[in-house]
Every structure is written in C-alpha cells, then in structure tokens.
C-alpha positions as CSV (number, residue, x, y, z in Angstrom):
1,X,14.9,-58.9,-58.2
2,X,18.2,-57.8,-60.0
3,X,16.5,-58.3,-63.4
4,X,13.5,-56.2,-62.5
5,X,15.0,-53.4,-60.4
6,X,16.1,-51.1,-63.3
7,X,13.0,-51.5,-65.5
8,X,10.7,-51.2,-62.6
9,X,12.5,-48.1,-61.3
10,X,12.3,-46.5,-64.7
11,X,8.6,-47.3,-64.9
12,X,7.5,-46.0,-61.5
13,X,9.7,-42.9,-61.5
14,X,8.1,-41.9,-64.8
15,X,4.7,-43.3,-64.0
16,X,2.9,-40.0,-64.5
17,X,4.4,-39.6,-68.0
18,X,3.7,-43.2,-68.9
19,X,0.1,-42.8,-67.7
20,X,-0.4,-39.8,-69.9
21,X,1.2,-41.7,-72.9
22,X,-1.1,-44.7,-72.3
23,X,-4.1,-42.3,-72.3
24,X,-2.9,-40.8,-75.6
25,X,-2.3,-44.2,-77.2
26,X,-5.7,-45.4,-76.2
27,X,-7.4,-42.3,-77.4
28,X,-5.7,-42.4,-80.8
29,X,-6.1,-46.2,-81.0
30,X,-2.4,-46.6,-81.8
31,X,-1.3,-50.0,-83.0
32,X,1.0,-51.4,-80.4
33,X,2.4,-54.9,-79.5
34,X,-0.1,-55.1,-76.6
35,X,-3.8,-55.6,-76.8
36,X,-6.1,-52.6,-76.2
37,X,-7.9,-54.4,-73.3
38,X,-4.6,-55.0,-71.5
39,X,-3.5,-51.4,-72.0
40,X,-6.8,-50.1,-70.7
41,X,-6.5,-52.3,-67.6
42,X,-3.0,-51.1,-66.9
43,X,-3.9,-47.5,-67.6
44,X,-6.8,-47.5,-65.1
45,X,-4.7,-49.3,-62.5
46,X,-1.8,-46.9,-62.9
47,X,-4.0,-43.8,-62.8
48,X,-5.7,-45.1,-59.6
49,X,-2.4,-46.0,-57.9
50,X,-0.8,-42.7,-58.7
51,X,-3.8,-41.0,-57.1
52,X,-3.6,-43.2,-54.0
53,X,0.2,-42.5,-53.8
54,X,-0.3,-38.7,-54.0
55,X,-3.0,-38.8,-51.3
56,X,-1.2,-41.0,-48.9
57,X,2.4,-40.0,-49.5
58,X,2.2,-36.4,-50.8
59,X,5.4,-35.3,-48.9
60,X,7.6,-38.1,-49.9
61,X,8.7,-37.1,-53.5
62,X,8.1,-33.3,-53.8
63,X,9.4,-32.9,-57.3
64,X,7.4,-35.8,-58.7
65,X,4.1,-35.3,-56.9
66,X,3.6,-39.0,-56.1
67,X,5.5,-41.7,-54.3
68,X,7.2,-44.3,-56.6
69,X,8.0,-46.4,-53.6
70,X,4.3,-46.9,-53.0
71,X,3.9,-48.0,-56.6
72,X,6.6,-50.6,-56.2
73,X,6.3,-51.9,-52.7
74,X,2.6,-51.7,-51.8
75,X,1.3,-55.3,-52.2
76,X,-1.8,-54.0,-54.1
77,X,-0.1,-51.3,-56.2
78,X,0.8,-51.1,-59.8
79,X,4.0,-53.2,-59.8
80,X,2.3,-56.3,-58.3
81,X,-0.7,-55.7,-60.5
82,X,1.5,-55.6,-63.6
83,X,3.1,-58.9,-62.6
84,X,-0.3,-60.4,-62.3
85,X,-1.4,-59.0,-65.6
86,X,1.5,-60.8,-67.3
87,X,0.9,-63.9,-65.2
88,X,4.3,-63.6,-63.4
89,X,6.3,-63.6,-66.6
90,X,9.3,-61.5,-65.5
91,X,10.7,-61.1,-69.0
92,X,7.4,-59.9,-70.3
93,X,7.0,-57.4,-67.5
94,X,10.5,-56.0,-68.0
95,X,9.9,-55.8,-71.7
96,X,6.7,-53.8,-71.1
97,X,8.4,-51.4,-68.7
98,X,11.2,-50.8,-71.1
99,X,8.8,-50.4,-74.0
100,X,6.9,-47.6,-72.4
101,X,10.0,-45.9,-71.0
102,X,11.4,-45.7,-74.6
103,X,8.0,-44.6,-75.8
104,X,7.9,-41.6,-73.5
105,X,11.4,-40.7,-74.4
106,X,10.3,-40.6,-78.1
107,X,6.9,-39.0,-77.7
108,X,7.4,-36.9,-74.6
109,X,11.1,-36.0,-74.8
110,X,10.5,-32.4,-73.6
111,X,8.7,-33.5,-70.5
112,X,11.4,-36.1,-69.8
113,X,14.1,-33.3,-70.1
114,X,12.1,-31.1,-67.8
115,X,11.9,-33.9,-65.2
116,X,15.7,-34.3,-65.4
117,X,16.2,-30.5,-65.0
118,X,14.0,-30.4,-62.0
119,X,15.9,-33.2,-60.4
120,X,19.2,-31.5,-61.0
121,X,18.0,-28.3,-59.5
122,X,17.1,-30.2,-56.3
123,X,20.8,-30.9,-55.7
124,X,22.0,-27.3,-56.3
125,X,19.2,-25.0,-55.1
126,X,18.3,-23.4,-52.8
127,X,21.2,-25.2,-51.0
128,X,23.3,-28.2,-51.8
129,X,21.5,-31.3,-50.5
130,X,24.6,-33.4,-50.3
131,X,24.8,-31.9,-46.8
132,X,22.2,-32.6,-44.1
133,X,22.2,-29.8,-41.6
134,X,19.4,-31.3,-39.5
135,X,20.1,-31.7,-35.8
136,X,17.7,-34.7,-35.4
137,X,17.0,-37.6,-37.7
138,X,14.0,-39.9,-37.4
139,X,14.9,-43.5,-38.0
140,X,11.5,-45.2,-37.7
141,X,10.4,-44.4,-41.3
142,X,13.7,-45.8,-42.7
143,X,13.0,-49.1,-40.9
144,X,9.5,-49.2,-42.2
145,X,10.7,-48.6,-45.7
146,X,13.1,-51.5,-45.3
147,X,10.3,-53.8,-44.3
148,X,8.1,-52.6,-47.2
149,X,10.9,-53.1,-49.8
150,X,11.6,-56.7,-48.7
151,X,7.9,-57.7,-48.3
152,X,7.6,-58.3,-52.0
153,X,6.6,-62.0,-52.6
154,X,9.7,-62.5,-54.7
155,X,12.0,-61.1,-52.0
156,X,10.2,-62.9,-49.2
157,X,10.6,-66.2,-50.9
158,X,14.4,-65.7,-50.8
159,X,15.0,-64.3,-47.3
160,X,12.6,-66.6,-45.5
161,X,14.8,-69.5,-46.5
162,X,17.8,-68.0,-44.7
163,X,17.5,-68.0,-40.9
164,X,19.8,-65.0,-40.2
165,X,17.7,-62.9,-42.7
166,X,14.6,-63.9,-40.8
167,X,16.1,-62.7,-37.6
168,X,17.2,-59.5,-39.2
169,X,13.7,-58.9,-40.5
170,X,12.2,-59.6,-37.2
171,X,14.5,-57.1,-35.5
172,X,13.8,-54.5,-38.2
173,X,10.1,-55.0,-37.7
174,X,10.5,-54.3,-34.0
175,X,12.6,-51.2,-34.6
176,X,10.1,-49.9,-37.2
177,X,7.4,-49.8,-34.5
178,X,9.5,-47.5,-32.3
179,X,9.9,-43.8,-32.7
180,X,13.7,-43.8,-32.8
181,X,15.6,-40.7,-33.6
182,X,19.3,-39.7,-33.8
183,X,20.2,-36.3,-32.3
184,X,23.5,-34.5,-32.5
185,X,24.9,-33.3,-29.2
186,X,23.7,-29.8,-28.4
187,X,27.2,-29.1,-26.9
188,X,28.5,-28.7,-30.5
189,X,26.0,-26.3,-32.2
190,X,28.8,-25.1,-34.5
191,X,28.7,-28.4,-36.5
192,X,25.1,-28.0,-37.9
193,X,25.8,-24.2,-38.4
194,X,28.9,-25.0,-40.4
195,X,27.2,-27.6,-42.4
196,X,24.3,-25.2,-43.2
197,X,26.7,-22.4,-44.3
198,X,28.7,-24.9,-46.4
199,X,25.5,-26.1,-48.1
200,X,24.2,-22.7,-49.0
201,X,27.6,-21.6,-50.3
202,X,28.1,-24.5,-52.7
203,X,26.3,-23.0,-55.7
204,X,27.9,-19.6,-55.1
205,X,31.4,-21.1,-55.0
206,X,30.6,-23.2,-58.1
207,X,29.5,-20.1,-60.2
208,X,32.5,-18.0,-59.0
209,X,35.0,-20.9,-59.6
210,X,33.6,-21.5,-63.1
211,X,33.8,-17.8,-64.1
212,X,37.4,-17.7,-62.9
213,X,38.2,-21.0,-64.8
214,X,36.9,-19.3,-67.9
215,X,39.1,-16.3,-67.3
216,X,42.1,-18.6,-66.9
217,X,41.3,-20.5,-70.0
218,X,40.9,-17.3,-72.1
219,X,44.1,-15.8,-70.7
220,X,46.4,-18.8,-70.2
221,X,49.5,-16.8,-70.7
222,X,48.7,-14.5,-67.8
223,X,47.2,-17.1,-65.5
224,X,49.3,-20.1,-66.5
225,X,50.2,-21.0,-62.9
226,X,46.5,-21.6,-62.2
227,X,45.8,-24.0,-65.1
228,X,46.3,-27.2,-63.1
229,X,44.1,-26.1,-60.2
230,X,41.5,-24.9,-62.7
231,X,41.5,-28.3,-64.4
232,X,41.0,-30.1,-61.1
233,X,38.2,-27.7,-60.1
234,X,36.4,-28.4,-63.4
235,X,36.9,-32.1,-62.9
236,X,35.5,-32.4,-59.4
237,X,32.5,-30.2,-60.0
238,X,31.8,-32.1,-63.3
239,X,32.0,-35.4,-61.4
240,X,29.3,-34.2,-59.0
241,X,27.2,-33.0,-61.8
242,X,27.5,-36.3,-63.8
243,X,26.6,-38.3,-60.7
244,X,23.5,-36.2,-60.2
245,X,22.6,-36.4,-63.9
246,X,22.7,-40.2,-63.8
247,X,20.3,-40.3,-60.8
248,X,18.1,-37.6,-62.4
249,X,17.7,-39.6,-65.6
250,X,17.1,-43.0,-63.9
251,X,15.6,-42.2,-60.6
252,X,14.9,-39.2,-58.4
253,X,17.0,-36.9,-56.2
254,X,14.1,-36.7,-53.8
255,X,15.8,-39.8,-52.3
256,X,18.3,-38.1,-50.0
257,X,20.7,-41.1,-50.0
258,X,21.5,-40.4,-53.6
259,X,22.7,-36.9,-52.6
260,X,24.2,-37.5,-49.2
261,X,26.4,-40.2,-50.7
262,X,28.1,-37.4,-52.6
263,X,29.0,-35.5,-49.5
264,X,32.8,-36.2,-49.6
265,X,33.1,-35.5,-53.3
266,X,31.1,-32.3,-52.8
267,X,33.2,-31.2,-49.9
268,X,36.3,-31.9,-52.0
269,X,34.9,-29.8,-54.8
270,X,34.2,-26.9,-52.5
271,X,37.6,-27.0,-50.9
272,X,39.3,-27.1,-54.3
273,X,37.1,-24.3,-55.5
274,X,37.9,-22.2,-52.4
275,X,41.7,-22.9,-52.9
276,X,41.4,-21.9,-56.6
277,X,39.5,-18.7,-55.8
278,X,42.0,-17.8,-53.1
279,X,45.0,-18.5,-55.4
280,X,43.4,-16.3,-58.1
281,X,42.9,-13.4,-55.7
282,X,46.4,-13.7,-54.3
283,X,47.9,-13.8,-57.8
284,X,45.8,-10.8,-58.9
285,X,46.9,-8.9,-55.8
286,X,50.5,-9.7,-56.5
287,X,50.2,-8.5,-60.0
288,X,48.7,-5.2,-58.8
289,X,51.6,-4.7,-56.3
290,X,54.1,-5.5,-59.0
291,X,52.5,-3.1,-61.4
292,X,52.4,-0.4,-58.8
293,X,56.1,-0.9,-57.8
294,X,57.3,-0.5,-61.4
295,X,58.6,3.0,-62.3
296,X,56.5,4.9,-64.7
297,X,58.2,6.2,-67.8
C-alpha cells in the first residue's frame, strides 16, 4: 500500500487529464512503451469510471468534477482494473501511473498549472477553509469512507490477520450504518460566528499585511522597528501557502482534512498579521503626532 499510494493518488487526481492524453496518444498513434491494445482498454475503462464517478459522487470534489476516491476504492473502478490489466504486478502499475503523470506534465503543462491554481484558490476564496464554521458535522460518511478505503484486497489481506483490526473494522461498519452527527452547543453561538468572521477575514488581512510588508521593505530606514515582525508575517503566510501548494500539486484541497489540519498555523498567521497591522498603524500615528508637535520654522 505504501508503494502504491503516491502514484495511485497522482493518477486518479489527474484522471481527467490522463484520459484526454490517452485519447490523443491513441488518435495520433504515438509510439509508447505500452501496446495500443492495452492503452485502448485502459482509456475506455478510465473514461467510463470517470463518468460513473461524476454521476454518483458529483458533490464530492467540486473543483475536479469527479471523485478520485471512487476511482481508487470502488472494487470495480479503474485502480483495481489497472492492477488486473498488469496481472497484479505492483511495480508495473506504479511505473504506468508515473509514466502518464509525467506525460501530462510535459504535454498538458498549462492544464496542470490551472488545476493547481484552482486548488490554491479553494483555500483562500471566498473564505479560508482552514476554518470550519459549521455548527453540525455528519460522521456517517467519514466512517463509510474508512470502510471503503480499507476494503481493497491488498489492505484486507493485512488487517484480517490482526484480530484487533478486525474488531475495529466491525465497529466502524456498525457506525457507518448510523446517522451520527456532531453538533456544537447552541449555548455558545459566538463560537461559530467568530470562526466565520475569522475565515472571511483571512484573505483581506493577508493582502493588507503583504502591502505593508512591501512598504516596510522599501522604506527600511523609516520603518526599521517593524522589520522583524514583517519577516515573521511573511514566513507564516508563506508556510501556509507552501503547504497548500504541496497538496494542490499532488492531491486536491477538496479534501477538507488537508485544509483544516492547517488551522493552527493559519490562526497564527492571522494573529501575527493583525499584530503587524496594528503596530504599523500605531507607529504611523506616533509619527504624525510627532510631526504635528514640532515647531514650524
């Protein structure tokens, strides 16, 4: 599983681009290290499974338009079909996944960049999704996803040999059939309101802070006291951006866990940004008072 996770993720996340590239290669009869018959079978299977995924899970991955989880975990979808196509040769399957991922980066670089840009925008606009202002959270779907992800024959062979894991899966199966949900106490409505306001303010604070950082950088003599804070602000905001960029390249920010895991670093960035903006305003106000108090010649 550890060997196949990254190549399989790259393949299914970019499945629509790989499908289009397969179609082009077949139409142009490009010479590749795979037979035409094999590529035709994989193209037809991939195209059909993407269509099924879109029809059955159209709300799962908004920015992609299909559900990569379906392509991986459904026992009859493209990932199991690809393993059967290569007769269970894990190395050959991974090599094929990597080959076509590199191929779309070469042949469809603009579309790959657009995909990354769309993923990045999901973190910043229209609100910062590192925060979840929802009052209720349904848990049943998460348990069902856990069951699906571990129902793969390779995974099943491992955990069925370990009795505690069997008990865990049995309990998870029971929970997946119940409509469980978590709800915040309504006695504290200020919490979701505060989270919502913080989430919509992230991008605004980011832009303001970066503009002020630029001012400090261009006028270091005048704003020298703020250089350290400005450096810290750039660092924490850049840290968030780089974390998002990594996920945007490899996977998808439609998976909320990849964004909510950044909640603490995002909150730190906002607090530092607010501190920096406040210090800038205070120092600017002090300078105005100082200039006003000086006698004019």
